[in-house]
PDB file as gemmi writes it, atoms N, CA and C in Angstrom:
CRYST1    1.000    1.000    1.000  90.00  90.00  90.00 P 1                      
ATOM      1  N   UNK A   1      76.006 146.375-164.508  1.00  0.00           N  
ATOM      2  CA  UNK A   1      74.675 146.101-163.987  1.00  0.00           C  
ATOM      3  C   UNK A   1      74.782 145.843-162.489  1.00  0.00           C  
ATOM      4  N   UNK A   2      74.053 146.582-161.705  1.00  0.00           N  
ATOM      5  CA  UNK A   2      74.137 146.455-160.244  1.00  0.00           C  
ATOM      6  C   UNK A   2      73.163 145.429-159.691  1.00  0.00           C  
ATOM      7  N   UNK A   3      71.969 145.358-160.261  1.00  0.00           N  
ATOM      8  CA  UNK A   3      70.934 144.472-159.741  1.00  0.00           C  
ATOM      9  C   UNK A   3      70.961 143.137-160.462  1.00  0.00           C  
ATOM     10  N   UNK A   4      70.918 142.059-159.707  1.00  0.00           N  
ATOM     11  CA  UNK A   4      70.818 140.729-160.302  1.00  0.00           C  
ATOM     12  C   UNK A   4      69.350 140.493-160.648  1.00  0.00           C  
ATOM     13  N   UNK A   5      69.091 140.109-161.871  1.00  0.00           N  
ATOM     14  CA  UNK A   5      67.725 139.882-162.322  1.00  0.00           C  
ATOM     15  C   UNK A   5      67.261 138.482-161.952  1.00  0.00           C  
ATOM     16  N   UNK A   6      65.948 138.354-161.723  1.00  0.00           N  
ATOM     17  CA  UNK A   6      65.339 137.040-161.544  1.00  0.00           C  
ATOM     18  C   UNK A   6      65.335 136.340-162.900  1.00  0.00           C  
ATOM     19  N   UNK A   7      65.168 135.032-162.885  1.00  0.00           N  
ATOM     20  CA  UNK A   7      65.222 134.274-164.140  1.00  0.00           C  
ATOM     21  C   UNK A   7      64.139 134.725-165.129  1.00  0.00           C  
ATOM     22  N   UNK A   8      62.933 135.046-164.641  1.00  0.00           N  
ATOM     23  CA  UNK A   8      61.881 135.494-165.560  1.00  0.00           C  
ATOM     24  C   UNK A   8      62.230 136.862-166.156  1.00  0.00           C  
ATOM     25  N   UNK A   9      62.936 137.687-165.389  1.00  0.00           N  
ATOM     26  CA  UNK A   9      63.364 138.981-165.901  1.00  0.00           C  
ATOM     27  C   UNK A   9      64.464 138.809-166.947  1.00  0.00           C  
ATOM     28  N   UNK A  10      65.386 137.894-166.706  1.00  0.00           N  
ATOM     29  CA  UNK A  10      66.439 137.618-167.687  1.00  0.00           C  
ATOM     30  C   UNK A  10      65.832 137.137-169.002  1.00  0.00           C  
ATOM     31  N   UNK A  11      64.815 136.267-168.908  1.00  0.00           N  
ATOM     32  CA  UNK A  11      64.149 135.782-170.125  1.00  0.00           C  
ATOM     33  C   UNK A  11      63.462 136.922-170.855  1.00  0.00           C  
ATOM     34  N   UNK A  12      62.820 137.819-170.113  1.00  0.00           N  
ATOM     35  CA  UNK A  12      62.134 138.957-170.734  1.00  0.00           C  
ATOM     36  C   UNK A  12      63.145 139.883-171.416  1.00  0.00           C  
ATOM     37  N   UNK A  13      64.257 140.157-170.760  1.00  0.00           N  
ATOM     38  CA  UNK A  13      65.297 141.009-171.353  1.00  0.00           C  
ATOM     39  C   UNK A  13      65.824 140.368-172.633  1.00  0.00           C  
ATOM     40  N   UNK A  14      66.088 139.075-172.589  1.00  0.00           N  
ATOM     41  CA  UNK A  14      66.565 138.368-173.788  1.00  0.00           C  
ATOM     42  C   UNK A  14      65.546 138.436-174.915  1.00  0.00           C  
ATOM     43  N   UNK A  15      64.269 138.294-174.578  1.00  0.00           N  
ATOM     44  CA  UNK A  15      63.212 138.348-175.597  1.00  0.00           C  
ATOM     45  C   UNK A  15      63.145 139.736-176.245  1.00  0.00           C  
ATOM     46  N   UNK A  16      63.270 140.777-175.442  1.00  0.00           N  
ATOM     47  CA  UNK A  16      63.242 142.136-175.995  1.00  0.00           C  
ATOM     48  C   UNK A  16      64.459 142.371-176.884  1.00  0.00           C  
ATOM     49  N   UNK A  17      65.621 141.946-176.439  1.00  0.00           N  
ATOM     50  CA  UNK A  17      66.829 142.114-177.253  1.00  0.00           C  
ATOM     51  C   UNK A  17      66.707 141.356-178.576  1.00  0.00           C  
ATOM     52  N   UNK A  18      66.069 140.194-178.547  1.00  0.00           N  
ATOM     53  CA  UNK A  18      65.859 139.429-179.767  1.00  0.00           C  
ATOM     54  C   UNK A  18      64.929 140.190-180.713  1.00  0.00           C  
ATOM     55  N   UNK A  19      63.899 140.830-180.170  1.00  0.00           N  
ATOM     56  CA  UNK A  19      62.990 141.628-181.000  1.00  0.00           C  
ATOM     57  C   UNK A  19      63.696 142.848-181.580  1.00  0.00           C  
ATOM     58  N   UNK A  20      64.605 143.421-180.812  1.00  0.00           N  
ATOM     59  CA  UNK A  20      65.390 144.553-181.317  1.00  0.00           C  
ATOM     60  C   UNK A  20      66.279 144.092-182.471  1.00  0.00           C  
ATOM     61  N   UNK A  21      66.883 142.919-182.332  1.00  0.00           N  
ATOM     62  CA  UNK A  21      67.700 142.374-183.421  1.00  0.00           C  
ATOM     63  C   UNK A  21      66.864 142.202-184.688  1.00  0.00           C  
ATOM     64  N   UNK A  22      65.660 141.644-184.534  1.00  0.00           N  
ATOM     65  CA  UNK A  22      64.779 141.452-185.689  1.00  0.00           C  
ATOM     66  C   UNK A  22      64.388 142.786-186.310  1.00  0.00           C  
ATOM     67  N   UNK A  23      64.078 143.761-185.484  1.00  0.00           N  
ATOM     68  CA  UNK A  23      63.716 145.090-185.991  1.00  0.00           C  
ATOM     69  C   UNK A  23      64.890 145.713-186.737  1.00  0.00           C  
ATOM     70  N   UNK A  24      66.091 145.556-186.200  1.00  0.00           N  
ATOM     71  CA  UNK A  24      67.282 146.084-186.873  1.00  0.00           C  
ATOM     72  C   UNK A  24      67.513 145.405-188.217  1.00  0.00           C  
ATOM     73  N   UNK A  25      67.240 144.117-188.276  1.00  0.00           N  
ATOM     74  CA  UNK A  25      67.426 143.382-189.529  1.00  0.00           C  
ATOM     75  C   UNK A  25      66.352 143.751-190.551  1.00  0.00           C  
ATOM     76  N   UNK A  26      65.140 144.028-190.086  1.00  0.00           N  
ATOM     77  CA  UNK A  26      64.035 144.329-190.992  1.00  0.00           C  
ATOM     78  C   UNK A  26      64.086 145.753-191.532  1.00  0.00           C  
ATOM     79  N   UNK A  27      64.664 146.658-190.788  1.00  0.00           N  
ATOM     80  CA  UNK A  27      64.698 148.067-191.205  1.00  0.00           C  
ATOM     81  C   UNK A  27      65.265 148.270-192.607  1.00  0.00           C  
ATOM     82  N   UNK A  28      66.425 147.700-192.942  1.00  0.00           N  
ATOM     83  CA  UNK A  28      66.953 147.924-194.295  1.00  0.00           C  
ATOM     84  C   UNK A  28      66.069 147.299-195.380  1.00  0.00           C  
ATOM     85  N   UNK A  29      65.384 146.223-195.043  1.00  0.00           N  
ATOM     86  CA  UNK A  29      64.508 145.557-196.014  1.00  0.00           C  
ATOM     87  C   UNK A  29      63.268 146.408-196.280  1.00  0.00           C  
ATOM     88  N   UNK A  30      62.653 146.904-195.227  1.00  0.00           N  
ATOM     89  CA  UNK A  30      61.409 147.669-195.350  1.00  0.00           C  
ATOM     90  C   UNK A  30      61.654 149.147-195.574  1.00  0.00           C  
ATOM     91  N   UNK A  31      62.859 149.609-195.255  1.00  0.00           N  
ATOM     92  CA  UNK A  31      63.175 151.036-195.319  1.00  0.00           C  
ATOM     93  C   UNK A  31      62.159 151.849-194.524  1.00  0.00           C  
ATOM     94  N   UNK A  32      61.828 151.309-193.365  1.00  0.00           N  
ATOM     95  CA  UNK A  32      60.827 151.931-192.502  1.00  0.00           C  
ATOM     96  C   UNK A  32      61.285 151.770-191.054  1.00  0.00           C  
ATOM     97  N   UNK A  33      61.249 152.855-190.272  1.00  0.00           N  
ATOM     98  CA  UNK A  33      61.650 152.741-188.869  1.00  0.00           C  
ATOM     99  C   UNK A  33      60.827 151.679-188.147  1.00  0.00           C  
ATOM    100  N   UNK A  34      61.455 150.999-187.226  1.00  0.00           N  
ATOM    101  CA  UNK A  34      60.807 149.940-186.455  1.00  0.00           C  
ATOM    102  C   UNK A  34      60.663 150.372-185.005  1.00  0.00           C  
ATOM    103  N   UNK A  35      59.631 149.853-184.355  1.00  0.00           N  
ATOM    104  CA  UNK A  35      59.382 150.154-182.944  1.00  0.00           C  
ATOM    105  C   UNK A  35      59.284 148.842-182.183  1.00  0.00           C  
ATOM    106  N   UNK A  36      59.960 148.783-181.047  1.00  0.00           N  
ATOM    107  CA  UNK A  36      59.847 147.639-180.153  1.00  0.00           C  
ATOM    108  C   UNK A  36      59.313 148.178-178.840  1.00  0.00           C  
ATOM    109  N   UNK A  37      58.208 147.613-178.365  1.00  0.00           N  
ATOM    110  CA  UNK A  37      57.645 148.059-177.093  1.00  0.00           C  
ATOM    111  C   UNK A  37      57.782 146.944-176.060  1.00  0.00           C  
ATOM    112  N   UNK A  38      57.660 147.333-174.799  1.00  0.00           N  
ATOM    113  CA  UNK A  38      57.823 146.382-173.703  1.00  0.00           C  
ATOM    114  C   UNK A  38      56.742 146.659-172.662  1.00  0.00           C  
ATOM    115  N   UNK A  39      55.982 145.648-172.328  1.00  0.00           N  
ATOM    116  CA  UNK A  39      54.991 145.761-171.259  1.00  0.00           C  
ATOM    117  C   UNK A  39      55.141 144.547-170.344  1.00  0.00           C  
ATOM    118  N   UNK A  40      54.801 144.733-169.086  1.00  0.00           N  
ATOM    119  CA  UNK A  40      54.845 143.652-168.103  1.00  0.00           C  
ATOM    120  C   UNK A  40      53.917 144.028-166.955  1.00  0.00           C  
ATOM    121  N   UNK A  41      53.492 143.057-166.160  1.00  0.00           N  
ATOM    122  CA  UNK A  41      52.570 143.337-165.052  1.00  0.00           C  
ATOM    123  C   UNK A  41      53.182 144.256-163.996  1.00  0.00           C  
ATOM    124  N   UNK A  42      52.319 144.917-163.263  1.00  0.00           N  
ATOM    125  CA  UNK A  42      52.739 145.752-162.144  1.00  0.00           C  
ATOM    126  C   UNK A  42      53.543 144.920-161.153  1.00  0.00           C  
ATOM    127  N   UNK A  43      54.660 145.463-160.705  1.00  0.00           N  
ATOM    128  CA  UNK A  43      55.477 144.790-159.708  1.00  0.00           C  
ATOM    129  C   UNK A  43      56.473 143.786-160.268  1.00  0.00           C  
ATOM    130  N   UNK A  44      56.538 143.667-161.586  1.00  0.00           N  
ATOM    131  CA  UNK A  44      57.439 142.670-162.187  1.00  0.00           C  
ATOM    132  C   UNK A  44      58.863 143.186-162.351  1.00  0.00           C  
ATOM    133  N   UNK A  45      59.064 144.469-162.137  1.00  0.00           N  
ATOM    134  CA  UNK A  45      60.395 145.042-162.287  1.00  0.00           C  
ATOM    135  C   UNK A  45      60.647 145.598-163.678  1.00  0.00           C  
ATOM    136  N   UNK A  46      59.602 146.164-164.271  1.00  0.00           N  
ATOM    137  CA  UNK A  46      59.713 146.708-165.640  1.00  0.00           C  
ATOM    138  C   UNK A  46      60.840 147.718-165.760  1.00  0.00           C  
ATOM    139  N   UNK A  47      60.951 148.604-164.799  1.00  0.00           N  
ATOM    140  CA  UNK A  47      61.967 149.648-164.896  1.00  0.00           C  
ATOM    141  C   UNK A  47      63.362 149.043-164.880  1.00  0.00           C  
ATOM    142  N   UNK A  48      63.602 148.082-164.011  1.00  0.00           N  
ATOM    143  CA  UNK A  48      64.906 147.426-163.931  1.00  0.00           C  
ATOM    144  C   UNK A  48      65.172 146.652-165.217  1.00  0.00           C  
ATOM    145  N   UNK A  49      64.148 145.953-165.729  1.00  0.00           N  
ATOM    146  CA  UNK A  49      64.332 145.206-166.974  1.00  0.00           C  
ATOM    147  C   UNK A  49      64.585 146.152-168.142  1.00  0.00           C  
ATOM    148  N   UNK A  50      63.831 147.236-168.214  1.00  0.00           N  
ATOM    149  CA  UNK A  50      64.028 148.206-169.299  1.00  0.00           C  
ATOM    150  C   UNK A  50      65.416 148.830-169.209  1.00  0.00           C  
ATOM    151  N   UNK A  51      65.858 149.155-168.009  1.00  0.00           N  
ATOM    152  CA  UNK A  51      67.195 149.721-167.838  1.00  0.00           C  
ATOM    153  C   UNK A  51      68.260 148.725-168.297  1.00  0.00           C  
ATOM    154  N   UNK A  52      68.054 147.453-168.024  1.00  0.00           N  
ATOM    155  CA  UNK A  52      69.003 146.423-168.451  1.00  0.00           C  
ATOM    156  C   UNK A  52      69.020 146.306-169.970  1.00  0.00           C  
ATOM    157  N   UNK A  53      67.839 146.345-170.587  1.00  0.00           N  
ATOM    158  CA  UNK A  53      67.772 146.301-172.051  1.00  0.00           C  
ATOM    159  C   UNK A  53      68.517 147.496-172.644  1.00  0.00           C  
ATOM    160  N   UNK A  54      68.238 148.672-172.138  1.00  0.00           N  
ATOM    161  CA  UNK A  54      68.886 149.885-172.647  1.00  0.00           C  
ATOM    162  C   UNK A  54      70.398 149.807-172.457  1.00  0.00           C  
ATOM    163  N   UNK A  55      70.825 149.378-171.289  1.00  0.00           N  
ATOM    164  CA  UNK A  55      72.257 149.234-171.013  1.00  0.00           C  
ATOM    165  C   UNK A  55      72.907 148.251-171.995  1.00  0.00           C  
ATOM    166  N   UNK A  56      72.233 147.121-172.234  1.00  0.00           N  
ATOM    167  CA  UNK A  56      72.772 146.118-173.161  1.00  0.00           C  
ATOM    168  C   UNK A  56      72.827 146.637-174.590  1.00  0.00           C  
ATOM    169  N   UNK A  57      71.866 147.440-174.979  1.00  0.00           N  
ATOM    170  CA  UNK A  57      71.881 147.999-176.332  1.00  0.00           C  
ATOM    171  C   UNK A  57      72.974 149.051-176.458  1.00  0.00           C  
ATOM    172  N   UNK A  58      73.069 149.942-175.501  1.00  0.00           N  
ATOM    173  CA  UNK A  58      74.058 151.020-175.583  1.00  0.00           C  
ATOM    174  C   UNK A  58      75.495 150.520-175.480  1.00  0.00           C  
ATOM    175  N   UNK A  59      75.742 149.586-174.556  1.00  0.00           N  
ATOM    176  CA  UNK A  59      77.106 149.151-174.274  1.00  0.00           C  
ATOM    177  C   UNK A  59      77.433 147.763-174.799  1.00  0.00           C  
ATOM    178  N   UNK A  60      76.415 147.046-175.265  1.00  0.00           N  
ATOM    179  CA  UNK A  60      76.621 145.702-175.766  1.00  0.00           C  
ATOM    180  C   UNK A  60      76.682 144.679-174.651  1.00  0.00           C  
ATOM    181  N   UNK A  61      76.516 143.433-175.028  1.00  0.00           N  
ATOM    182  CA  UNK A  61      76.611 142.306-174.106  1.00  0.00           C  
ATOM    183  C   UNK A  61      77.004 141.091-174.929  1.00  0.00           C  
ATOM    184  N   UNK A  62      77.048 139.937-174.313  1.00  0.00           N  
ATOM    185  CA  UNK A  62      77.497 138.745-175.029  1.00  0.00           C  
ATOM    186  C   UNK A  62      76.597 138.356-176.199  1.00  0.00           C  
ATOM    187  N   UNK A  63      75.345 138.804-176.197  1.00  0.00           N  
ATOM    188  CA  UNK A  63      74.429 138.435-177.284  1.00  0.00           C  
ATOM    189  C   UNK A  63      74.003 139.612-178.154  1.00  0.00           C  
ATOM    190  N   UNK A  64      74.519 140.804-177.849  1.00  0.00           N  
ATOM    191  CA  UNK A  64      74.067 141.990-178.567  1.00  0.00           C  
ATOM    192  C   UNK A  64      75.227 142.977-178.730  1.00  0.00           C  
ATOM    193  N   UNK A  65      75.509 143.401-179.962  1.00  0.00           N  
ATOM    194  CA  UNK A  65      76.599 144.365-180.154  1.00  0.00           C  
ATOM    195  C   UNK A  65      76.205 145.762-179.669  1.00  0.00           C  
ATOM    196  N   UNK A  66      77.156 146.516-179.196  1.00  0.00           N  
ATOM    197  CA  UNK A  66      76.889 147.878-178.715  1.00  0.00           C  
ATOM    198  C   UNK A  66      76.348 148.753-179.846  1.00  0.00           C  
ATOM    199  N   UNK A  67      75.332 149.531-179.524  1.00  0.00           N  
ATOM    200  CA  UNK A  67      74.747 150.493-180.455  1.00  0.00           C  
ATOM    201  C   UNK A  67      74.585 151.824-179.715  1.00  0.00           C  
ATOM    202  N   UNK A  68      75.690 152.534-179.521  1.00  0.00           N  
ATOM    203  CA  UNK A  68      75.672 153.736-178.683  1.00  0.00           C  
ATOM    204  C   UNK A  68      74.843 154.891-179.242  1.00  0.00           C  
ATOM    205  N   UNK A  69      74.445 154.850-180.502  1.00  0.00           N  
ATOM    206  CA  UNK A  69      73.634 155.928-181.084  1.00  0.00           C  
ATOM    207  C   UNK A  69      72.138 155.637-181.021  1.00  0.00           C  
ATOM    208  N   UNK A  70      71.749 154.603-180.298  1.00  0.00           N  
ATOM    209  CA  UNK A  70      70.335 154.230-180.207  1.00  0.00           C  
ATOM    210  C   UNK A  70      69.518 155.319-179.513  1.00  0.00           C  
ATOM    211  N   UNK A  71      68.239 155.351-179.828  1.00  0.00           N  
ATOM    212  CA  UNK A  71      67.302 156.322-179.242  1.00  0.00           C  
ATOM    213  C   UNK A  71      66.209 155.548-178.520  1.00  0.00           C  
ATOM    214  N   UNK A  72      65.850 156.009-177.332  1.00  0.00           N  
ATOM    215  CA  UNK A  72      64.812 155.379-176.530  1.00  0.00           C  
ATOM    216  C   UNK A  72      63.768 156.415-176.154  1.00  0.00           C  
ATOM    217  N   UNK A  73      62.512 156.021-176.159  1.00  0.00           N  
ATOM    218  CA  UNK A  73      61.421 156.896-175.752  1.00  0.00           C  
ATOM    219  C   UNK A  73      60.748 156.250-174.544  1.00  0.00           C  
ATOM    220  N   UNK A  74      60.662 156.994-173.450  1.00  0.00           N  
ATOM    221  CA  UNK A  74      60.037 156.515-172.218  1.00  0.00           C  
ATOM    222  C   UNK A  74      58.713 157.255-172.069  1.00  0.00           C  
ATOM    223  N   UNK A  75      57.602 156.535-172.131  1.00  0.00           N  
ATOM    224  CA  UNK A  75      56.286 157.175-172.060  1.00  0.00           C  
ATOM    225  C   UNK A  75      55.599 156.870-170.737  1.00  0.00           C  
ATOM    226  N   UNK A  76      55.087 157.910-170.119  1.00  0.00           N  
ATOM    227  CA  UNK A  76      54.320 157.780-168.892  1.00  0.00           C  
ATOM    228  C   UNK A  76      53.516 159.064-168.715  1.00  0.00           C  
ATOM    229  N   UNK A  77      52.330 158.937-168.162  1.00  0.00           N  
ATOM    230  CA  UNK A  77      51.512 160.131-167.934  1.00  0.00           C  
ATOM    231  C   UNK A  77      51.549 160.581-166.472  1.00  0.00           C  
ATOM    232  N   UNK A  78      52.501 160.049-165.716  1.00  0.00           N  
ATOM    233  CA  UNK A  78      52.590 160.360-164.295  1.00  0.00           C  
ATOM    234  C   UNK A  78      53.945 160.977-163.964  1.00  0.00           C  
ATOM    235  N   UNK A  79      53.957 162.259-163.588  1.00  0.00           N  
ATOM    236  CA  UNK A  79      55.224 162.886-163.198  1.00  0.00           C  
ATOM    237  C   UNK A  79      55.921 162.141-162.051  1.00  0.00           C  
ATOM    238  N   UNK A  80      55.148 161.621-161.098  1.00  0.00           N  
ATOM    239  CA  UNK A  80      55.739 160.883-159.985  1.00  0.00           C  
ATOM    240  C   UNK A  80      56.406 159.592-160.471  1.00  0.00           C  
ATOM    241  N   UNK A  81      55.745 158.887-161.396  1.00  0.00           N  
ATOM    242  CA  UNK A  81      56.317 157.670-161.950  1.00  0.00           C  
ATOM    243  C   UNK A  81      57.560 157.986-162.776  1.00  0.00           C  
ATOM    244  N   UNK A  82      57.522 159.083-163.509  1.00  0.00           N  
ATOM    245  CA  UNK A  82      58.696 159.498-164.273  1.00  0.00           C  
ATOM    246  C   UNK A  82      59.882 159.746-163.350  1.00  0.00           C  
ATOM    247  N   UNK A  83      59.654 160.421-162.242  1.00  0.00           N  
ATOM    248  CA  UNK A  83      60.732 160.704-161.290  1.00  0.00           C  
ATOM    249  C   UNK A  83      61.236 159.412-160.654  1.00  0.00           C  
ATOM    250  N   UNK A  84      60.325 158.510-160.290  1.00  0.00           N  
ATOM    251  CA  UNK A  84      60.713 157.224-159.717  1.00  0.00           C  
ATOM    252  C   UNK A  84      61.563 156.430-160.721  1.00  0.00           C  
ATOM    253  N   UNK A  85      61.152 156.418-161.975  1.00  0.00           N  
ATOM    254  CA  UNK A  85      61.901 155.703-163.015  1.00  0.00           C  
ATOM    255  C   UNK A  85      63.272 156.335-163.223  1.00  0.00           C  
ATOM    256  N   UNK A  86      63.318 157.651-163.254  1.00  0.00           N  
ATOM    257  CA  UNK A  86      64.588 158.365-163.423  1.00  0.00           C  
ATOM    258  C   UNK A  86      65.562 157.992-162.310  1.00  0.00           C  
ATOM    259  N   UNK A  87      65.067 157.954-161.076  1.00  0.00           N  
ATOM    260  CA  UNK A  87      65.920 157.596-159.939  1.00  0.00           C  
ATOM    261  C   UNK A  87      66.438 156.162-160.063  1.00  0.00           C  
ATOM    262  N   UNK A  88      65.595 155.248-160.531  1.00  0.00           N  
ATOM    263  CA  UNK A  88      66.034 153.858-160.697  1.00  0.00           C  
ATOM    264  C   UNK A  88      67.090 153.756-161.788  1.00  0.00           C  
ATOM    265  N   UNK A  89      66.925 154.517-162.868  1.00  0.00           N  
ATOM    266  CA  UNK A  89      67.919 154.503-163.934  1.00  0.00           C  
ATOM    267  C   UNK A  89      69.252 155.051-163.424  1.00  0.00           C  
ATOM    268  N   UNK A  90      69.206 156.112-162.648  1.00  0.00           N  
ATOM    269  CA  UNK A  90      70.432 156.700-162.121  1.00  0.00           C  
ATOM    270  C   UNK A  90      71.150 155.724-161.201  1.00  0.00           C  
ATOM    271  N   UNK A  91      70.395 154.978-160.392  1.00  0.00           N  
ATOM    272  CA  UNK A  91      70.999 154.020-159.457  1.00  0.00           C  
ATOM    273  C   UNK A  91      71.625 152.840-160.174  1.00  0.00           C  
ATOM    274  N   UNK A  92      71.205 152.541-161.397  1.00  0.00           N  
ATOM    275  CA  UNK A  92      71.778 151.411-162.148  1.00  0.00           C  
ATOM    276  C   UNK A  92      73.193 151.761-162.436  1.00  0.00           C  
TER     277      UNK A  92                                                      
END                                                                             
């Protein structure tokens, strides 16, 4: 991870990872795919936080085991925003 997160961003990343853990635990019980979404206000660093969540899921961290076969869907209706997000992910 190249960027140091602010404390509110660290809390948000931890909260999302906790929801992913719950979804992973519920999947075998419900036998139904689970979805975890993430929203935050404009300017809060959503892309950096999402990249950190994805990195932690793919490679693992102290609170989350690596899940390299995970699938992520990035939704946006703006080609410019998609390119901006792609560049931020590459820089991570």
